[in-house]
N, C-alpha and C positions, 0 to 999 in steps of 0.2 A: 325365112333365116337366118341368120349372121352369122359368116362362116370365117376364122380364122385359120388362117393356112402358114406353119411357121416357113421366114426365109430361111434359103440356103447356109446361109451364113449362123442363125442361127441352131439347126441341128452341130455344124460342125462345132460351136462353141461349146456345147452342150456335153458334146463327145469330148473335147479336151478340159471340159471341165470335170466332169465325170474321171475322166483317165485309164490307162491302163486296160486291163482287159475285159472293164466295165464298156470302157466304149466298142472295142470288139465286139459286146457282149450286146449291147442296148438297143437294135429293133427286135432283144428279143423278152426284153426290161419294162415293165408297165411305167408308164409317163411321169409313173410319182415317184422316179428311185430316185433323181436326181432333180432338188429342189434349189439349191446353191445359185443357179442363174433364176430365178423365180421374182417376180412376173416379166419376164423377157417376147413378149406380144402383149394386145392387150385383152381384158380380161373382162367377161360380160356379168352383167349385175340382175339377175333378171329379176323384177319386179311383176309381182300376182297379180296387178291390175292396171288399169288403164291412166295417163295420168293425169294431175291435177289431184290426187289425194294425199292422206297422208302419207301414205306409205309410198309413191314418189318420189314425194317432197323429202324426205329423209333421204330414200335415196341419192337424191341426188346431190343433197348435199355430204353423205359421205365419198360420195362418186369422184367428188371435185378436190377435196384432201386427201385423195388414196393419188388420181390423177398425175397434183404436185406432188408427193412424196414421194412417187416410185417412179418419175418421169417415164409410163405410161398410162396408156388411158381404160379406164376404167368405163365402161358401155352398159348404156342405160336398156334391157332389152325388159317393154314393157309386155306383157302374155298374159292376158286380160283372159277369165270365162271361168267359173264353175268355183265363185268364191276361189280362186289362187289354187284347183287344184288339179286346173292343167299349168301352172309355170312349176308347180312340185314337184306332178309327174316329168317335163322333162327335164328340172335340176337333177332329180334323182337317178336319172335314166345317164346321163353327163358323164364322158370323161369322169373319171376322180382325176385331173392333175393341175389345179389347180385354178383353171381359166375357165370357170363354170361358178357363180356363187347366186348364194338365191335372197332377197330382203324376207323375212321371213315376220308373219305376223301370228294372235293367236288362233287365227281361224287355221292355216296349213299344221298349225303346231299341237293343237288341244280341242279347237270348238268343231270343225268341217266336218270330224266324223261322225259327233255328233247329231250329224242333221243326214250325211250323206252314208245310207244305205252300203256304195258299192262305192273303194275306191282303191286308185291302181300303187297308193303306197303304203308307207306305214308314215305317219306324224311323228315319232317318236327316234325309230332305229334305222330307218334311212338319210338323217342326217347329221354331216358330221356339225358339232354346233363351234360358233366361231365366235359371236360376240349381243351381247344386248346392247341394240344400240341406240335406244332410249323406250323411254313410261310416258306417255299420256290419257290426259282425263279423256275418257267420254261426257257430250255435253249436249243435256235433254233442253229441245229448242222447240219453236212452232212458227209458224206460219203469221206477222204482224197482223193478217185479219184475221186469227183468232182473238175472241175476246175474252182469252185467260191471262193473268198477269205472276202465278204461280204454279208450284207444281198441286197444291191443292181445289187450286181454280180448279188448274188442267182434269184433274179424278171427278171433277165433283162437273164439270159441264159432258166430262166423258162418259160417267154415268148415267147421262139424261139423257143420251143419245146413244143406245146403244146399236154398237156397229157404223154409225157412221163417219168417224173419224177413223183417217187415212192415215199409217205408217210410211214412213222410208227404207224402204232398208238396201246399205250400198250393196250387200254380200248376204247370202244365204250364213246361218253359222259363224258370222262376224260377233262380233262383242256387243255391237250395234243392237243388232237382230235380239241373240238370246238376254242382250238386255232389258228390251222392251217386252220380251215374252214375261220375262218373271215379275217388270211395273204391275201387266196383266194381272199374273198372277196373286202376287201379294194386295191390289189398288180391287181384282173385281171386276176392272173397267175391261169392255170389248173395242174392240180394235183392229181396223185390218189390215195389213201386212203391204203395201204394191212393192214388188223386187226391181234394182238398176243395178246396173254394171257399172257401180261404182260411183264414190263418194259424191265425184263433179256434177252431175245428173240430177241426182237424190239431190243434193243443195239447191242446184238451179229452182228446181222442182217446187225447193218447197219456200224459197224466196217467194214464187212465183201464185206462191196459194197451190198448185196440183196438189200438195198435198199436204197434212196438217201437222206434224210434228216427227218429228224423228229421236234417234239415238245417234250419235256419229262420233269421231274423233275429233277432238279442240280443235289438231292445226287442220283438219280440213273447214271444218264451218269460220274459222281465224277472220276469212278477208272479207265472210258475208257482215258475220256480228260484229267486224267494227265499222265496216263499212251502212251498220245499220236494218239491212234486210232481213233477219230474222231476231225474231227475240228470246233471249237467254232462255230457260228457269234455274237451273240445276245443272251440279257436274256430279257426274253419277262415282265418285272417290271416298275415300271414306274421310278425307279432310279437305276440306277447301285448298280454291287451286289458287293459288298465291298473286300471281299474277292479276287475278279475278278477287281479291279480298271479298266483296260483298254480293260475289253471287253462292245462292247456300247447299249443303249436298243433297241428293234424291234425300237420305236418308234424315236432313236434319227437319226438310220440308215436309216429313212427315211417313215416310216409309222404312219404318226400322230394319235397321241392318242390312238397307241395299247401300252393297256396292259392286263397281263394277270396274275398270279401267284396259287399255289399252298397249300395246307392248308390240318393239321389234325388233329383229336381229338380223344378223348376218350366221346363213347357216352355208355350209360345202356339200356336195354329192359324199355318200360314206365311205370309206377310205383314201380320202385327198389328204397327203402327207401332212403327218405332226407338227414340221418345221414351217409347210405354210400358212399352216394354221397361228401357229404362234407368232409368227411373222406380222400374221393381219394383222391381228389379236393384237399385239404389242402396237401396232400401228392406232389402230381405229379406237385402241382405250387410251392415249396418247393426246390423241385426240376431243376425245370425251374431255379428259381431266382438264383439257386446256382453259382461260381465262375464252378464249377466240370460240372455241368447239360449244362450251355453255351459252354462248351469248346466243350465237348462229341458231341451234336447238334454239331455245328457251322464246325468240324470236317472232317463230312459228308456234309454239305451246308444245313444245316437248321440253321433256325434263332429259338430262343426258342419262346411260346405262353408263355399262362398263363389267370389270368384273373379269372372269375369267369362262374358257369354254368348260372346264366345270360349274364353273359358276351357274352358265346360259344352262346347261344341263339340266339343274337342279331346279331354277325357273321354273323351265317347262315341263318337269313332273308335278310338281305343286300346283302350276294352272290347270291340269289337265287336273287333281283333283276335284280342285277347287270347284268349276266347271264341270264338271260329273257332278258336284252335287247341286248345282244349277238347274242344268237339264233335269236333276230329279223333282227339284221342286215346282218348277215351271213345268212340268209333263213334256217335255220337251223330246222326240223318238226321233232314229231315222228314218226317213223316206223313199 
């Protein structure tokens, strides 16, 4: 575990900045009481999965920009396990001092509660929203040894071989997992899930034929896609993805009303100073809205997000309602 201990000089400067009676009373005040000197030491960005997946890729882009902007290290801390619940629980229990944030996913904010009966945090109320950093399509792809080249062919092939095809699950409760369960329900195919600890090992198995198909975030899939090691069939968004204009949507390919996408956020422990959140939001939003930021995210297959902390809160609540409907249609219930 990484522990950041402020040097004495930092404590002294903080006292001077807070000034007067506040300085005298500082040991009795919460650490969020004075935000004027933030960040005065390294900041932890907790990533809820192992390195190599979409969440990790986006986190490193954002961390590099924040480190350059603030002159303090924004350190990536990968805490995988339980589809992000271990990382989420760690962050909500951390001091609300502006030195611990989480790179959030639909699983953490909206969908894990649909598959986990017991969770140690409330995904809506235990995080202070900062910003939505990116939206990404999910990609339905198959191993190249599978003799199908379209969604219609995949459905036909699977129907003739009930329970013989295996699909990879990067994380239980992820949008890829729930999207595939929705596909099963809407088409009547019977395919078997194979759980993994993250996208990277799952996609390696897909390329090598260890599983037959998967729905996963495009940025994680893109290196194998670009190398021709997996076969893309469709994107799961409502509209085609502009960098891949020839690839149809799942709905266009015959599964009516099918839509699913992923998104990523920055969140903080509840109670984190609104000054710090506003500061961080403005810095990230400026990067996402810049030509350089947009180009950097699009290169890895993501569309920049943005907006205010309140915009993020509204987005999360809307996604909670949407995935509740998906879970009902697909017959998904907590384990």
